C-alpha positions in Angstrom: 49.1 105.2 176.9 48.7 101.6 175.9 50.8 99.1 173.9 48.3 99.1 171.0 49.6 102.6 169.9 52.5 102.2 167.5 55.7 104.1 167.9 56.7 106.2 164.9 59.9 105.5 163.1 62.6 107.7 164.6 60.6 108.6 167.7 63.1 106.9 170.0 66.0 108.7 168.4 64.2 112.0 168.7 63.7 111.4 172.4 67.4 110.6 172.9 68.4 113.7 170.9 66.0 115.9 172.9 67.5 114.6 176.1 71.1 115.1 174.9 70.4 118.7 173.7 68.5 119.6 176.9 71.4 118.4 179.0 73.9 120.3 176.8 71.8 123.5 177.2 71.7 123.0 181.0 75.5 122.6 181.0 76.2 125.6 178.8 73.6 127.7 180.7 75.3 126.8 184.0 78.7 127.8 182.5 77.3 131.4 181.9 77.0 132.4 185.5 76.1 129.3 187.5 72.9 129.8 189.4 73.9 132.8 191.5 70.4 134.4 191.4 67.1 134.3 189.6 68.0 137.3 187.5 71.6 136.2 186.5 72.5 136.0 182.8 72.2 132.2 182.8 68.9 131.9 184.7 66.7 132.0 181.6 68.7 129.4 179.6 68.8 127.2 182.7 65.0 127.4 182.8 64.7 126.6 179.1 67.1 123.6 179.6 65.1 122.4 182.6 61.8 122.6 180.7 63.4 120.8 177.7 64.7 118.1 180.1 61.3 117.6 181.7 59.7 117.4 178.2 62.3 114.9 177.0 61.7 112.7 180.1 57.9 112.8 179.7 58.1 112.1 175.9 60.6 109.3 176.5 58.3 107.7 179.1 55.3 107.9 176.7 57.5 106.5 173.9 58.6 103.5 176.0 54.9 102.6 176.6 54.2 102.3 172.9 54.6 99.2 170.7 57.6 99.0 168.4 57.1 100.4 164.8 56.3 98.2 161.9 59.7 97.9 160.2 62.1 95.1 159.5 65.6 96.3 160.4 67.3 99.7 160.5 67.4 100.0 156.7 63.7 99.7 156.4 63.2 102.1 159.3 65.6 104.6 157.7 63.6 104.4 154.4 60.3 105.0 156.2 61.8 107.9 158.1 63.2 109.5 154.9 60.0 109.1 153.0 57.9 110.6 155.9 60.2 113.5 156.8 62.4 114.2 153.7 60.4 113.7 150.5 62.2 114.2 147.2 60.9 117.7 146.8 62.4 118.8 150.1 65.7 117.2 149.4 66.0 118.8 146.0 65.2 122.2 147.4 67.8 121.7 150.1 70.4 120.9 147.4 69.4 124.1 145.6 69.8 126.1 148.9 73.2 124.7 149.6 74.3 125.3 146.0 73.0 128.9 146.4 75.1 129.4 149.5 78.2 128.1 147.8 77.5 130.2 144.6 77.5 133.4 146.6 81.2 133.0 147.2 82.0 132.4 143.5 79.6 134.8 141.8 77.9 137.9 143.0 75.1 138.0 145.4 72.7 139.3 142.9 73.4 136.7 140.1 73.4 133.8 142.6 70.1 135.0 144.1 68.6 135.4 140.7 69.6 131.9 139.6 68.4 130.4 142.9 65.0 132.1 142.7 64.5 131.1 139.0 65.5 127.5 139.6 63.5 127.2 142.8 60.4 128.7 141.3 60.7 126.6 138.1 61.1 123.5 140.2 58.4 124.2 142.8 55.9 125.5 140.3 56.7 122.8 137.7 58.2 124.5 134.8 56.9 128.1 134.3 60.1 129.6 133.2 58.9 133.0 132.0 56.9 133.6 135.1 59.9 132.5 137.2 62.3 134.9 135.5 59.9 137.8 135.9 59.2 137.1 139.5 62.9 136.6 140.3 63.8 139.9 138.5 61.1 141.8 140.4 62.2 140.3 143.8 65.8 141.1 143.0 64.9 144.7 142.2 63.0 144.9 145.5 66.0 143.5 147.4 68.4 145.9 145.7 66.1 148.9 146.4 65.5 147.9 150.0 69.2 147.4 150.8 70.6 150.3 148.9 67.9 152.9 149.5 66.4 152.0 152.9 69.4 150.4 154.7 72.3 152.0 152.8 74.0 148.6 152.6 75.6 147.6 149.3 75.6 143.9 148.8 78.6 142.3 146.9 
């Protein structure tokens, strides 16, 4: 790795988070049963945490060898990161999903699911309302039939 390759915005933060999460997984896995034997309940999570730790160290070493990203200050870096990883379409869909989860509590599952599907399809397909209503109704019918007939579970 040479210094001519530029570091991506947020790459250093990703490495730090990966290191912190791998250490947390190692700690929690050790809390399960220590490392009493290779077939103990915590052995597999310990292995996963160790692999994550090694990956974090390798990625961190490669990141340190790269040149700093082209940005002027943390506000510019945040803007570049947001545009690259969270475009407006993704953010709006995330808001719709959070509103859907909140609406399940206030209105029924079926009505909130229908509204979520219609709004999502209209937004993602850019305004085909009739098709969105028909698709959402068909999907809701399939959900109802699957859960009531196949699983014998009645949704609220």
